[in-house]
C-alpha positions in Angstrom: -251.2 -261.6 46.8 -248.7 -262.4 44.1 -247.6 -265.6 42.5 -245.4 -267.9 44.5 -241.8 -268.1 43.6 -239.1 -270.6 44.6 -236.7 -269.9 47.4 -234.1 -272.0 45.8 -231.8 -270.9 43.0 -233.2 -271.6 39.6 -231.5 -271.8 36.2 -232.9 -269.8 33.3 -235.5 -271.7 31.2 -234.4 -273.1 27.9 -236.4 -271.8 24.9 -238.4 -275.1 24.8 -239.6 -274.4 28.3 -240.8 -270.9 27.6 -244.2 -269.9 26.4 -244.4 -269.7 22.6 -243.9 -266.3 21.0 -246.1 -265.0 18.2 -243.7 -263.2 15.9 -246.6 -261.9 13.7 -248.6 -260.5 16.6 -250.3 -257.1 16.5 -248.8 -254.2 18.4 -251.7 -254.5 20.9 -251.0 -258.1 21.5 -247.3 -257.5 21.9 -248.0 -254.8 24.5 -250.5 -257.1 26.3 -247.8 -259.8 26.6 -245.4 -257.2 28.1 -248.1 -256.0 30.6 -249.1 -259.6 31.5 -245.5 -260.5 32.3 -245.2 -257.3 34.3 -248.3 -258.4 36.3 -246.7 -261.8 36.9 -243.4 -260.4 38.0 -245.2 -258.0 40.4 -246.8 -261.0 42.1 -243.6 -262.9 42.5 -241.8 -259.8 43.8 -244.5 -259.2 46.4 -244.2 -262.8 47.7 -240.4 -262.6 48.1 -240.7 -259.1 49.7 -243.0 -260.5 52.3 -240.5 -263.3 53.1 -237.8 -260.7 53.6 -240.0 -258.6 55.9 -240.9 -261.7 58.0 -237.2 -262.6 58.4 -236.4 -259.1 59.6 -239.3 -259.3 62.1 -237.9 -262.6 63.4 -234.5 -261.0 63.9 -236.0 -258.1 65.8 -238.1 -260.4 68.0 -235.0 -262.4 68.9 -233.3 -259.1 70.0 -229.9 -260.3 68.7 -229.5 -258.1 65.7 -226.5 -255.8 66.2 -226.8 -252.3 64.8 -223.8 -251.6 62.5 -225.2 -248.2 61.7 -224.8 -245.7 58.8 -221.6 -243.7 58.8 -219.3 -241.6 56.7 -220.0 -239.3 53.7 -223.7 -239.7 52.6 -223.0 -238.6 49.0 -219.4 -239.7 48.0 -217.9 -239.4 44.5 -214.9 -240.7 42.8 -212.0 -238.3 42.3 -211.9 -236.5 38.9 -209.1 -238.1 36.8 -206.4 -235.6 35.9 -205.0 -234.0 34.0 -208.1 -233.7 31.8 -211.0 -231.4 31.1 -213.6 -233.8 32.7 -216.7 -231.7 31.9 -215.7 -231.5 28.2 -215.8 -235.4 27.9 -218.8 -237.3 26.8 -220.4 -239.7 29.3 -219.0 -242.6 27.4 -215.5 -241.1 27.5 -215.8 -240.4 31.2 -216.8 -244.1 31.8 -213.7 -245.1 29.8 -211.5 -243.2 32.2 -213.3 -244.7 35.2 -213.0 -248.2 33.8 -209.3 -247.8 33.3 -208.9 -246.7 36.9 -211.0 -249.7 38.0 -208.7 -252.1 36.1 -205.7 -250.5 37.8 -207.3 -250.9 41.2 -208.5 -254.4 40.8 -205.3 -256.3 41.8 -205.1 -254.2 45.0 -208.8 -254.9 45.7 -208.3 -258.7 45.2 -205.4 -258.6 47.7 -207.6 -256.7 50.2 -210.4 -259.2 49.8 -208.0 -262.1 50.4 -206.7 -260.4 53.5 -210.2 -259.7 54.8 -211.2 -263.3 54.3 -208.2 -264.7 56.2 -208.7 -262.2 59.0 -212.4 -263.0 59.5 -212.5 -266.5 58.2 -215.1 -265.6 55.6 -214.9 -266.1 51.8 -214.9 -262.9 49.9 -215.8 -263.1 46.2 -214.5 -260.4 43.9 -216.6 -259.6 40.9 -215.4 -258.3 37.5 -215.2 -254.7 36.5 -218.8 -253.4 35.8 -219.7 -253.5 32.2 -220.5 -250.4 30.2 -224.2 -250.9 29.5 -225.1 -251.8 33.2 -223.0 -248.9 34.5 -224.3 -246.2 32.2 -227.9 -247.4 32.8 -227.3 -247.0 36.5 -225.7 -243.6 36.0 -228.8 -242.3 34.1 -231.3 -244.0 36.4 -229.9 -243.2 39.8 -227.2 -240.5 39.5 -228.5 -237.9 37.1 -225.8 -238.7 34.6 -222.9 -238.2 37.0 -220.4 -241.0 36.2 -218.3 -240.2 39.3 -221.1 -241.3 41.6 -220.6 -244.9 40.5 -219.1 -246.6 43.6 -219.3 -250.2 42.5 -217.2 -250.4 39.4 -215.4 -253.2 41.3 -217.0 -254.9 44.3 -216.7 -258.0 46.4 -219.3 -259.8 48.6 -219.3 -262.1 51.6 -222.0 -264.0 53.4 -221.7 -263.5 57.2 -222.6 -266.8 58.9 -223.6 -265.3 62.2 -227.2 -264.2 62.3 -226.5 -261.1 64.5 -224.2 -259.3 62.1 -221.2 -259.5 64.5 -218.9 -260.3 61.5 -220.2 -257.3 59.5 -219.7 -255.0 62.4 -216.2 -256.2 63.0 -215.3 -255.7 59.3 -216.7 -252.2 59.2 -215.0 -251.1 62.5 -211.7 -252.4 61.3 -211.5 -249.7 58.6 -212.5 -246.8 60.8 -209.9 -244.7 62.6 -207.9 -246.9 65.0 -209.1 -250.2 63.4 -206.8 -253.0 62.3 -207.2 -252.2 58.6 -206.7 -248.5 59.0 -203.6 -247.3 57.1 -203.4 -250.4 54.9 -203.8 -248.4 51.6 -207.6 -247.9 51.9 -209.7 -245.2 53.5 -213.1 -245.6 55.0 -215.7 -243.6 53.0 -219.2 -244.8 53.9 -221.3 -247.5 55.5 -224.9 -248.1 54.6 -226.8 -250.4 57.0 -230.1 -251.6 55.5 -230.8 -253.4 58.8 -231.0 -250.2 60.7 -234.8 -249.8 60.9 -238.0 -251.2 59.4 -238.0 -248.6 56.6 -234.4 -249.1 55.5 -234.9 -252.0 53.2 -233.6 -252.0 49.7 -235.7 -252.4 46.5 -237.7 -255.6 46.8 -237.3 -255.9 50.6 -233.7 -257.2 50.7 -231.3 -256.0 53.3 -227.5 -256.0 53.4 -224.6 -253.8 54.6 -222.5 -251.9 52.0 -219.1 -250.6 52.9 -217.3 -248.1 50.5 -213.6 -247.7 50.6 -211.3 -245.4 48.6 -208.0 -246.8 47.2 -205.3 -244.3 48.2 -203.2 -245.1 45.2 -205.8 -244.7 42.5 -208.6 -242.7 44.2 -211.3 -245.1 43.1 -214.1 -245.9 45.5 -215.0 -249.7 45.7 -217.8 -251.5 47.3 -217.8 -254.4 49.9 -221.2 -256.1 50.2 -221.8 -257.9 53.5 -224.8 -260.3 53.4 -226.6 -262.0 56.3 -226.9 -265.7 55.7 -230.6 -266.0 56.6 -231.4 -263.3 54.1 -229.0 -264.6 51.5 -230.5 -268.0 51.6 -233.8 -266.5 50.4 -232.0 -264.3 47.8 -230.0 -267.2 46.5 -228.4 -267.1 43.1 -231.5 -265.6 41.6 -231.4 -262.6 43.8 -230.5 -260.1 41.1 -233.5 -261.2 39.0 -235.8 -260.4 42.0 -234.1 -257.1 42.5 -234.4 -256.2 38.7 -238.0 -257.3 38.6 -238.8 -255.4 41.8 -237.3 -252.2 40.4 -239.0 -252.7 37.0 -242.5 -253.0 38.5 -241.6 -250.5 41.3 -242.8 -253.0 43.9 -242.0 -250.8 46.8 -245.1 -248.7 45.9 -247.4 -251.7 45.1 -250.1 -252.9 47.4 -251.4 -255.7 45.2 -250.9 -256.9 41.7 -254.1 -255.1 40.7 -252.1 -251.8 40.9 -250.2 -252.9 37.8 -253.3 -252.8 35.6 -255.0 -249.8 37.2 -255.8 -247.2 34.5 -254.7 -249.3 31.5 -257.0 -249.0 28.4 -259.9 -251.4 28.2 -258.8 -252.9 24.9 -255.3 -253.6 26.4 -256.7 -255.3 29.5 -259.0 -257.4 27.4 -256.0 -258.5 25.3 -254.2 -259.3 28.6 -257.0 -261.7 29.5 -256.6 -263.4 26.1 -252.8 -263.7 26.7 -253.6 -265.3 30.1 -255.8 -267.9 28.4 -253.0 -268.8 26.0 -250.4 -269.0 28.8 -252.8 -271.2 30.8 -253.2 -273.6 27.9 -249.4 -273.8 27.5 -249.0 -274.3 31.3 -251.3 -277.3 31.2 -249.3 -278.9 28.3 -246.5 -281.4 28.7 -244.1 -278.8 27.3 -244.4 -276.6 30.4 -241.8 -276.9 33.2 -242.7 -278.0 36.7 -244.3 -275.2 38.7 -245.6 -273.3 35.6 -249.2 -274.3 36.1 -249.6 -273.2 39.7 -247.9 -269.9 38.8 -250.1 -269.3 35.8 -253.3 -270.3 37.6 -252.6 -267.7 40.3 -251.6 -265.0 37.9 -254.7 -265.5 35.8 -256.9 -265.7 38.9 -255.6 -262.4 40.1 -256.0 -260.9 36.6 -259.6 -262.0 36.4 -260.3 -260.6 39.9 -258.7 -257.3 39.0 -261.3 -257.2 36.2 -264.1 -258.0 38.6 -264.7 -261.4 37.0 -265.2 -263.0 40.4 -266.6 -266.4 39.3 -263.8 -267.1 36.9 -261.2 -265.9 39.5 -262.7 -268.1 42.3 -262.6 -271.2 40.0 -258.9 -270.6 39.2 -258.0 -269.9 42.8 -259.7 -273.1 43.9 -257.9 -275.2 41.3 -254.6 -273.7 42.4 -255.4 -274.5 46.0 -256.3 -278.0 45.2 -253.2 -278.4 43.2 -251.0 -277.3 46.1 -252.8 -279.0 49.0 -255.0 -281.7 47.6 -254.4 -285.1 45.9 -252.4 -283.5 43.1 -249.7 -282.4 45.7 -248.9 -286.0 46.7 -248.3 -287.0 43.1 -246.3 -283.9 42.2 -242.9 -285.4 43.1 -241.9 -282.4 45.2 -242.6 -279.9 42.4 -243.8 -277.2 44.8 -241.6 -275.2 47.1 -242.3 -274.6 50.8 -243.3 -271.0 50.2 -245.9 -272.1 47.6 -247.5 -274.6 50.0 -247.3 -272.2 53.0 -249.1 -269.5 51.0 -251.9 -271.8 50.0 -254.1 -270.4 52.8 -254.1 -267.0 50.9 -255.8 -268.8 48.0 -258.7 -269.7 50.4 -258.9 -266.1 51.4 -259.0 -265.0 47.8 -261.8 -267.6 47.1 -263.7 -266.2 50.0 -263.3 -262.6 48.7 -264.5 -263.6 45.3 -267.6 -265.4 46.8 -268.5 -262.4 48.9 -268.1 -260.0 46.0 -269.9 -262.3 43.6 -273.0 -262.7 45.9 -273.0 -258.9 46.7 -273.1 -258.0 43.0 -275.5 -260.8 41.9 -277.0 -263.2 44.4 -277.5 -265.9 41.7 -274.3 -265.4 39.8 -272.3 -268.2 41.5 -274.5 -271.0 40.2 -274.4 -274.5 41.7 -270.6 -274.7 41.9 -270.5 -272.4 44.9 -273.8 -273.4 46.5 -273.4 -273.7 50.3 -269.9 -272.2 50.3 -269.7 -269.1 52.6 -267.2 -266.5 51.6 -266.4 -265.4 55.1 -266.0 -268.9 56.3 -263.7 -269.7 53.5 -261.6 -266.7 54.3 -261.5 -267.6 58.0 -260.2 -271.1 57.1 -257.5 -269.5 55.0 -256.4 -267.2 57.8 -256.2 -270.2 60.2 -254.1 -272.1 57.7 -251.7 -269.1 57.2 -251.4 -268.6 61.0 -250.6 -272.3 61.5 -248.0 -272.4 58.7 -246.5 -268.9 58.8 -247.4 -267.4 62.2 -249.8 -264.6 63.2 -247.3 -261.8 62.5 -246.2 -262.9 59.1 -246.9 -260.1 56.5 -248.9 -262.5 54.3 -251.1 -263.5 57.3 -251.7 -259.8 58.1 -252.5 -259.1 54.4 -255.1 -261.9 54.5 -256.6 -260.4 57.7 -256.8 -257.0 56.0 -258.7 -258.6 53.2 -261.0 -260.3 55.7 -261.8 -257.0 57.3 -262.8 -255.7 53.9 -265.1 -258.8 53.5 -266.7 -258.1 56.9 -267.5 -254.6 55.7 -269.0 -255.9 52.4 -271.1 -258.3 54.4 -272.6 -255.4 56.6 -270.6 -256.3 59.7 -269.5 -252.7 60.4 -268.4 -253.0 64.0 -266.5 -256.2 63.4 -264.8 -254.8 60.3 -263.8 -251.6 62.1 -262.1 -253.6 64.9 -260.4 -256.0 62.5 -259.0 -253.1 60.4 -257.6 -251.4 63.5 -256.1 -254.6 64.9 -254.4 -255.3 61.5 -253.1 -251.7 61.2 -251.6 -251.9 64.7 -249.9 -255.2 63.8 -248.6 -254.0 60.4 -247.2 -250.8 62.0 -245.2 -252.9 64.4 -244.0 -255.4 61.9 -243.6 -253.4 58.7 -243.5 -249.7 59.5 -245.8 -246.9 58.4 -244.6 -246.5 54.8 -244.6 -250.2 53.8 -246.8 -250.9 50.8 -248.9 -253.4 52.8 -250.0 -250.9 55.4 -250.6 -248.3 52.6 -252.9 -250.9 51.0 -254.7 -251.6 54.3 -255.1 -247.9 55.0 -256.6 -247.4 51.5 -259.0 -250.3 52.1 -259.9 -249.0 55.5 -260.5 -245.5 54.1 -262.8 -247.0 51.4 -264.7 -249.0 54.1 -265.1 -246.1 56.5 -266.2 -243.6 53.9 -268.8 -245.9 52.3 -270.1 -247.9 55.3 -272.1 -245.1 57.0 -271.9 -241.8 55.0 -274.0 -240.1 57.7 -271.6 -241.0 60.5 -269.2 -238.0 60.6 -266.7 -239.7 62.9 -266.4 -242.8 60.8 -266.2 -240.7 57.6 -263.4 -238.6 59.1 -261.6 -241.8 60.0 -261.8 -242.9 56.4 -260.4 -239.6 55.1 -257.5 -239.7 57.7 -256.8 -243.3 56.6 -256.6 -242.2 52.9 -254.4 -239.3 53.9 -252.0 -241.5 55.9 -251.9 -244.0 52.9 -251.1 -241.1 50.6 -248.2 -240.0 52.9 -246.8 -243.5 52.9 -247.1 -244.0 49.2 -245.4 -240.7 48.4 -242.7 -241.4 50.9 -241.9 -244.7 49.4 -242.7 -244.3 45.6 -243.2 -240.6 44.9 -246.2 -238.7 43.6 -245.7 -239.9 40.0 -246.9 -243.4 40.7 -250.3 -245.0 40.0 -251.0 -245.7 43.7 -250.2 -242.1 44.7 -252.3 -240.7 41.9 -255.2 -243.0 42.7 -255.2 -242.0 46.4 -255.0 -238.3 45.6 -257.9 -238.6 43.1 -260.0 -240.6 45.6 -259.3 -238.1 48.4 -260.4 -235.2 46.1 -263.7 -237.1 45.1 -264.4 -238.1 48.7 -263.9 -234.6 50.1 -266.1 -233.2 47.3 -268.9 -235.7 48.0 -268.9 -235.1 51.8 -267.7 -231.6 52.0 -270.5 -230.5 54.3 -270.0 -233.4 56.8 -266.2 -233.5 57.0 -264.1 -231.4 59.4 -262.5 -228.6 57.4 -264.3 -230.0 54.4 -263.9 -227.0 52.2 -260.3 -226.5 53.1 -259.6 -230.2 52.3 -261.5 -230.0 48.9 -259.5 -226.9 47.8 -256.2 -228.5 48.8 -256.6 -231.8 47.0 -257.9 -230.0 43.8 -254.8 -227.9 43.9 -252.5 -230.8 44.5 -254.0 -232.8 41.7 -253.7 -229.9 39.3 -250.0 -229.5 40.2 -249.3 -233.2 39.7 -251.1 -233.2 36.4 -249.0 -230.3 35.2 -245.9 -232.2 36.3 -247.0 -235.4 34.5 -247.8 -233.4 31.3 -244.3 -231.9 31.5 -242.8 -235.4 31.8 -245.0 -237.3 29.4 -246.7 -234.7 27.2 -250.0 -233.0 27.3 -251.8 -235.9 25.5 -251.0 -238.3 28.3 -253.7 -240.6 29.8 -251.9 -241.4 33.1 -251.4 -244.0 34.2 -252.2 -245.5 30.8 -248.7 -244.8 29.5 -245.8 -247.1 28.9 -245.7 -248.5 32.5 -242.2 -250.0 32.1 -240.9 -246.6 30.9 -242.7 -244.9 33.7 -241.8 -247.2 36.5 -238.2 -247.5 35.5 -237.8 -243.7 35.5 -236.7 -242.0 38.7 -239.6 -241.0 40.9 -240.3 -237.3 40.6 -240.6 -235.5 44.0 -242.4 -232.1 44.4 -241.4 -230.3 47.6 -244.3 -227.9 47.3 -246.8 -230.7 47.0 -245.2 -232.8 49.8 -245.2 -229.7 52.1 -248.9 -229.1 51.4 -249.8 -232.7 52.2 -247.8 -232.5 55.4 -245.0 -234.8 54.6 -241.6 -233.6 56.0 -239.3 -234.3 53.1 -236.1 -233.5 55.0 -235.2 -232.9 58.6 -233.2 -229.9 59.9 -229.9 -231.6 59.1 -231.0 -232.4 55.5 -231.5 -236.1 56.0 -234.6 -237.6 54.2 -237.4 -238.3 56.7 -239.0 -241.7 56.6 -241.2 -243.8 59.0 -244.2 -242.9 61.2 -243.2 -239.2 61.3 -244.2 -239.0 57.6 -247.9 -239.3 58.5 -249.5 -235.9 57.9 -250.7 -234.1 61.0 -254.3 -232.6 61.0 
């Protein structure tokens, strides 16, 4: 569970409202600050992503979401400017040509946006020509250095007031053959509909419709962004910040914030805990802005829990819960947003998890503070609160139930845990799809439970291995093999198969396969980051901002169909490996 974030637009903090910066800090401390902030951003991104997923589920349940559909050229490019030897130009020179073409196209595009607005009674806002730094960063990150693949050098956007996308569908259809805008100086190139299916969401969970048109006069491809009001209200003016943070932490492959610190050196994670203490002291001061304390309490609690410091984590989670729902809330003057209060139930679940883990590791470790407080009971109260505020099918409620299933297993309630896991997985498959990070996280947890609960039970053990294999398929489909979650799942599968080779069905075959896959991935990581790497203890920002490296041979061996017969990438339930 990540830190709560405001649904409303928020202006950037002034320097006086930001945590103090130590200009004489050691390299270790500087790196720890960077990783701490990455951890915090991951939590905020997970919260907003859950909100988007819940909105999409609501639209699907209402059965009013019109399908606009994908259409046109799947890989369009701008025309090569002539006369010129395009290949002989540097990337910067190529961008210069494209920018000049965009400036020539802009007046025509502004006229188009005005006409569209009048025709559909929607306000279209035209943005400026994309700046050089942002454009070239995108070219390197997404297009392999091909400048002509930039399709949003100029773009406009509109918010469709109808919740069923009727406006968007009408706009797209008007540019197709026979439509009212056909032959008006613009040609239809492509439509990308992120509302098409559960797995079509953009980075961070957002959904919109993008229409690409080619200007007949200049040859430039432009972008028309069509937003659904209910999604845009969550996105708000701070939507790009969420998108940028989600891309930076690669949130589409995260299950929890703990994934961010997995594999980091011990010295660095210890320094991150010190950074957290400093941030908490600042958040308690009068200099901190409203909302800083609750965000910092949750971040630090999750960081402590990731380091298995359950007593410290439970104390911080409890303070955060009291701050949101107790006496402090009434005196806060509205400082907390609806999402923060709605998610308060998850804090109870986290307290329950800490208590169960605390008592399992050391029966007397809790001291008097937690005397008489049952971890399972606390978690049940949290789930009841989440169900009441958010609904039974909300992604956050389902995530809490998955955590409760884990706690049942820890408490020795094997049958109850098995049933709860299966119920949650069924619900998450319906609500989120098979490749969503939440279901990957639940599958991983279920695999861990099933493989550890009764090691002599071959059926349950096989169920655990299958859960891990399905989680690996989902992680690779969404985030690629070169991602901490995928690597962890692959390593766990290898160790699990090694340990129970004689009990598992096709045990020796599975052992050999996962050893081979891990070796192949290790070779690929060494080629990418050098032979002295300690993955994932490398520069996580550099790693997660780089394009995910896909290995067809590895994907085929795991059983993930990368492309269908017509060359379209395969996603969704069919990505689950078949055994």
